mmCIF file as Biopython writes it, N, C-alpha, C and O atoms, coordinates in Angstrom:
data_model
#
loop_
_atom_site.group_PDB
_atom_site.id
_atom_site.type_symbol
_atom_site.label_atom_id
_atom_site.label_alt_id
_atom_site.label_comp_id
_atom_site.label_asym_id
_atom_site.label_entity_id
_atom_site.label_seq_id
_atom_site.pdbx_PDB_ins_code
_atom_site.Cartn_x
_atom_site.Cartn_y
_atom_site.Cartn_z
_atom_site.occupancy
_atom_site.B_iso_or_equiv
_atom_site.auth_seq_id
_atom_site.auth_asym_id
_atom_site.pdbx_PDB_model_num
ATOM 1   N N  . MET A ? 1  ? -5.363 -13.651 -16.257 1.0 0.0 1  A 1 
ATOM 2   C CA . MET A ? 1  ? -6.440 -12.960 -15.544 1.0 0.0 1  A 1 
ATOM 3   C C  . MET A ? 1  ? -6.242 -13.090 -14.037 1.0 0.0 1  A 1 
ATOM 4   O O  . MET A ? 1  ? -6.375 -12.116 -13.295 1.0 0.0 1  A 1 
ATOM 5   N N  . ILE A ? 2  ? -5.921 -14.310 -13.593 1.0 0.0 2  A 1 
ATOM 6   C CA . ILE A ? 2  ? -5.701 -14.507 -12.150 1.0 0.0 2  A 1 
ATOM 7   C C  . ILE A ? 2  ? -4.484 -13.692 -11.697 1.0 0.0 2  A 1 
ATOM 8   O O  . ILE A ? 2  ? -4.494 -13.082 -10.627 1.0 0.0 2  A 1 
ATOM 9   N N  . GLY A ? 3  ? -3.441 -13.693 -12.524 1.0 0.0 3  A 1 
ATOM 10  C CA . GLY A ? 3  ? -2.243 -12.924 -12.170 1.0 0.0 3  A 1 
ATOM 11  C C  . GLY A ? 3  ? -2.555 -11.435 -12.070 1.0 0.0 3  A 1 
ATOM 12  O O  . GLY A ? 3  ? -2.004 -10.735 -11.220 1.0 0.0 3  A 1 
ATOM 13  N N  . PHE A ? 4  ? -3.446 -10.950 -12.947 1.0 0.0 4  A 1 
ATOM 14  C CA . PHE A ? 4  ? -3.818 -9.543  -12.897 1.0 0.0 4  A 1 
ATOM 15  C C  . PHE A ? 4  ? -4.536 -9.224  -11.586 1.0 0.0 4  A 1 
ATOM 16  O O  . PHE A ? 4  ? -4.296 -8.179  -10.981 1.0 0.0 4  A 1 
ATOM 17  N N  . ILE A ? 5  ? -5.417 -10.126 -11.149 1.0 0.0 5  A 1 
ATOM 18  C CA . ILE A ? 5  ? -6.158 -9.908  -9.891  1.0 0.0 5  A 1 
ATOM 19  C C  . ILE A ? 5  ? -5.190 -9.928  -8.713  1.0 0.0 5  A 1 
ATOM 20  O O  . ILE A ? 5  ? -5.263 -9.078  -7.826  1.0 0.0 5  A 1 
ATOM 21  N N  . ILE A ? 6  ? -4.282 -10.904 -8.709  1.0 0.0 6  A 1 
ATOM 22  C CA . ILE A ? 6  ? -3.310 -10.986 -7.604  1.0 0.0 6  A 1 
ATOM 23  C C  . ILE A ? 6  ? -2.417 -9.740  -7.603  1.0 0.0 6  A 1 
ATOM 24  O O  . ILE A ? 6  ? -2.117 -9.190  -6.544  1.0 0.0 6  A 1 
ATOM 25  N N  . GLY A ? 7  ? -2.000 -9.306  -8.776  1.0 0.0 7  A 1 
ATOM 26  C CA . GLY A ? 7  ? -1.157 -8.117  -8.868  1.0 0.0 7  A 1 
ATOM 27  C C  . GLY A ? 7  ? -1.872 -6.880  -8.359  1.0 0.0 7  A 1 
ATOM 28  O O  . GLY A ? 7  ? -1.263 -6.039  -7.698  1.0 0.0 7  A 1 
ATOM 29  N N  . SER A ? 8  ? -3.167 -6.758  -8.661  1.0 0.0 8  A 1 
ATOM 30  C CA . SER A ? 8  ? -3.921 -5.590  -8.198  1.0 0.0 8  A 1 
ATOM 31  C C  . SER A ? 8  ? -4.063 -5.621  -6.682  1.0 0.0 8  A 1 
ATOM 32  O O  . SER A ? 8  ? -4.000 -4.580  -6.028  1.0 0.0 8  A 1 
ATOM 33  N N  . ILE A ? 9  ? -4.256 -6.821  -6.118  1.0 0.0 9  A 1 
ATOM 34  C CA . ILE A ? 9  ? -4.375 -6.928  -4.656  1.0 0.0 9  A 1 
ATOM 35  C C  . ILE A ? 9  ? -3.054 -6.541  -4.004  1.0 0.0 9  A 1 
ATOM 36  O O  . ILE A ? 9  ? -3.039 -5.808  -3.015  1.0 0.0 9  A 1 
ATOM 37  N N  . ILE A ? 10 ? -1.924 -7.041  -4.566  1.0 0.0 10 A 1 
ATOM 38  C CA . ILE A ? 10 ? -0.609 -6.706  -4.008  1.0 0.0 10 A 1 
ATOM 39  C C  . ILE A ? 10 ? -0.367 -5.198  -4.151  1.0 0.0 10 A 1 
ATOM 40  O O  . ILE A ? 10 ? 0.176  -4.573  -3.240  1.0 0.0 10 A 1 
ATOM 41  N N  . GLY A ? 11 ? -0.763 -4.615  -5.279  1.0 0.0 11 A 1 
ATOM 42  C CA . GLY A ? 11 ? -0.574 -3.180  -5.490  1.0 0.0 11 A 1 
ATOM 43  C C  . GLY A ? 11 ? -1.357 -2.367  -4.459  1.0 0.0 11 A 1 
ATOM 44  O O  . GLY A ? 11 ? -0.853 -1.376  -3.931  1.0 0.0 11 A 1 
ATOM 45  N N  . ILE A ? 12 ? -2.590 -2.788  -4.177  1.0 0.0 12 A 1 
ATOM 46  C CA . ILE A ? 12 ? -3.396 -2.071  -3.184  1.0 0.0 12 A 1 
ATOM 47  C C  . ILE A ? 12 ? -2.734 -2.184  -1.814  1.0 0.0 12 A 1 
ATOM 48  O O  . ILE A ? 12 ? -2.686 -1.208  -1.065  1.0 0.0 12 A 1 
ATOM 49  N N  . GLY A ? 13 ? -2.224 -3.372  -1.483  1.0 0.0 13 A 1 
ATOM 50  C CA . GLY A ? 13 ? -1.553 -3.567  -0.200  1.0 0.0 13 A 1 
ATOM 51  C C  . GLY A ? 13 ? -0.333 -2.669  -0.080  1.0 0.0 13 A 1 
ATOM 52  O O  . GLY A ? 13 ? -0.088 -2.092  0.979   1.0 0.0 13 A 1 
ATOM 53  N N  . LEU A ? 14 ? 0.440  -2.545  -1.169  1.0 0.0 14 A 1 
ATOM 54  C CA . LEU A ? 14 ? 1.626  -1.692  -1.134  1.0 0.0 14 A 1 
ATOM 55  C C  . LEU A ? 14 ? 1.215  -0.237  -0.937  1.0 0.0 14 A 1 
ATOM 56  O O  . LEU A ? 14 ? 1.854  0.490   -0.175  1.0 0.0 14 A 1 
ATOM 57  N N  . CYS A ? 15 ? 0.152  0.194   -1.620  1.0 0.0 15 A 1 
ATOM 58  C CA . CYS A ? 15 ? -0.316 1.580   -1.479  1.0 0.0 15 A 1 
ATOM 59  C C  . CYS A ? 15 ? -0.745 1.845   -0.038  1.0 0.0 15 A 1 
ATOM 60  O O  . CYS A ? 15 ? -0.434 2.900   0.515   1.0 0.0 15 A 1 
ATOM 61  N N  . ILE A ? 16 ? -1.456 0.899   0.572   1.0 0.0 16 A 1 
ATOM 62  C CA . ILE A ? 16 ? -1.920 1.089   1.945   1.0 0.0 16 A 1 
ATOM 63  C C  . ILE A ? 16 ? -0.724 1.162   2.896   1.0 0.0 16 A 1 
ATOM 64  O O  . ILE A ? 16 ? -0.691 2.010   3.788   1.0 0.0 16 A 1 
ATOM 65  N N  . SER A ? 17 ? 0.263  0.274   2.708   1.0 0.0 17 A 1 
ATOM 66  C CA . SER A ? 17 ? 1.429  0.263   3.598   1.0 0.0 17 A 1 
ATOM 67  C C  . SER A ? 17 ? 2.211  1.570   3.447   1.0 0.0 17 A 1 
ATOM 68  O O  . SER A ? 17 ? 2.703  2.113   4.436   1.0 0.0 17 A 1 
ATOM 69  N N  . ILE A ? 18 ? 2.329  2.075   2.224   1.0 0.0 18 A 1 
ATOM 70  C CA . ILE A ? 18 ? 3.049  3.342   2.007   1.0 0.0 18 A 1 
ATOM 71  C C  . ILE A ? 18 ? 2.297  4.485   2.679   1.0 0.0 18 A 1 
ATOM 72  O O  . ILE A ? 18 ? 2.915  5.360   3.283   1.0 0.0 18 A 1 
ATOM 73  N N  . GLU A ? 19 ? 0.965  4.486   2.579   1.0 0.0 19 A 1 
ATOM 74  C CA . GLU A ? 19 ? 0.185  5.544   3.219   1.0 0.0 19 A 1 
ATOM 75  C C  . GLU A ? 19 ? 0.346  5.478   4.731   1.0 0.0 19 A 1 
ATOM 76  O O  . GLU A ? 19 ? 0.408  6.517   5.388   1.0 0.0 19 A 1 
ATOM 77  N N  . ILE A ? 20 ? 0.414  4.268   5.296   1.0 0.0 20 A 1 
ATOM 78  C CA . ILE A ? 20 ? 0.603  4.124   6.750   1.0 0.0 20 A 1 
ATOM 79  C C  . ILE A ? 20 ? 1.971  4.682   7.147   1.0 0.0 20 A 1 
ATOM 80  O O  . ILE A ? 20 ? 2.087  5.385   8.151   1.0 0.0 20 A 1 
ATOM 81  N N  . LEU A ? 21 ? 3.012  4.366   6.356   1.0 0.0 21 A 1 
ATOM 82  C CA . LEU A ? 21 ? 4.348  4.876   6.672   1.0 0.0 21 A 1 
ATOM 83  C C  . LEU A ? 21 ? 4.359  6.395   6.597   1.0 0.0 21 A 1 
ATOM 84  O O  . LEU A ? 21 ? 4.950  7.049   7.457   1.0 0.0 21 A 1 
ATOM 85  N N  . ILE A ? 22 ? 3.716  6.968   5.584   1.0 0.0 22 A 1 
ATOM 86  C CA . ILE A ? 22 ? 3.680  8.429   5.445   1.0 0.0 22 A 1 
ATOM 87  C C  . ILE A ? 22 ? 2.930  9.053   6.616   1.0 0.0 22 A 1 
ATOM 88  O O  . ILE A ? 22 ? 3.349  10.087  7.135   1.0 0.0 22 A 1 
ATOM 89  N N  . SER A ? 23 ? 1.826  8.438   7.038   1.0 0.0 23 A 1 
ATOM 90  C CA . SER A ? 23 ? 1.046  8.990   8.142   1.0 0.0 23 A 1 
ATOM 91  C C  . SER A ? 23 ? 1.852  8.915   9.434   1.0 0.0 23 A 1 
ATOM 92  O O  . SER A ? 23 ? 1.778  9.826   10.259  1.0 0.0 23 A 1 
ATOM 93  N N  . LYS A ? 24 ? 2.631  7.831   9.625   1.0 0.0 24 A 1 
ATOM 94  C CA . LYS A ? 24 ? 3.461  7.727   10.832  1.0 0.0 24 A 1 
ATOM 95  C C  . LYS A ? 24 ? 4.519  8.822   10.828  1.0 0.0 24 A 1 
ATOM 96  O O  . LYS A ? 24 ? 4.767  9.450   11.857  1.0 0.0 24 A 1 
ATOM 97  N N  . ASN A ? 25 ? 5.147  9.054   9.669   1.0 0.0 25 A 1 
ATOM 98  C CA . ASN A ? 25 ? 6.158  10.105  9.575   1.0 0.0 25 A 1 
ATOM 99  C C  . ASN A ? 25 ? 5.522  11.471  9.828   1.0 0.0 25 A 1 
ATOM 100 O O  . ASN A ? 25 ? 6.139  12.341  10.442  1.0 0.0 25 A 1 
ATOM 101 N N  . ALA A ? 26 ? 4.280  11.660  9.352   1.0 0.0 26 A 1 
ATOM 102 C CA . ALA A ? 26 ? 3.604  12.935  9.553   1.0 0.0 26 A 1 
ATOM 103 C C  . ALA A ? 26 ? 3.333  13.139  11.040  1.0 0.0 26 A 1 
ATOM 104 O O  . ALA A ? 26 ? 3.435  14.259  11.540  1.0 0.0 26 A 1 
ATOM 105 N N  . ILE A ? 27 ? 2.989  12.060  11.753  1.0 0.0 27 A 1 
ATOM 106 C CA . ILE A ? 27 ? 2.728  12.182  13.192  1.0 0.0 27 A 1 
ATOM 107 C C  . ILE A ? 27 ? 4.025  12.513  13.928  1.0 0.0 27 A 1 
ATOM 108 O O  . ILE A ? 27 ? 4.035  13.327  14.851  1.0 0.0 27 A 1 
ATOM 109 N N  . ILE A ? 28 ? 5.138  11.864  13.502  1.0 0.0 28 A 1 
ATOM 110 C CA . ILE A ? 28 ? 6.429  12.120  14.164  1.0 0.0 28 A 1 
ATOM 111 C C  . ILE A ? 28 ? 6.854  13.563  13.929  1.0 0.0 28 A 1 
ATOM 112 O O  . ILE A ? 28 ? 7.279  14.258  14.853  1.0 0.0 28 A 1 
ATOM 113 N N  . TYR A ? 29 ? 6.732  14.006  12.670  1.0 0.0 29 A 1 
ATOM 114 C CA . TYR A ? 29 ? 7.147  15.373  12.376  1.0 0.0 29 A 1 
ATOM 115 C C  . TYR A ? 29 ? 6.022  16.344  12.694  1.0 0.0 29 A 1 
ATOM 116 O O  . TYR A ? 29 ? 6.179  17.552  12.513  1.0 0.0 29 A 1 
#
């Protein structure tokens, strides 16, 4: 259960970081 919570937090962090990278690329292009 704890591993599932930690995994979900890491997954959300990865999604946010990917969205930031995409938004930066969108600003550049």
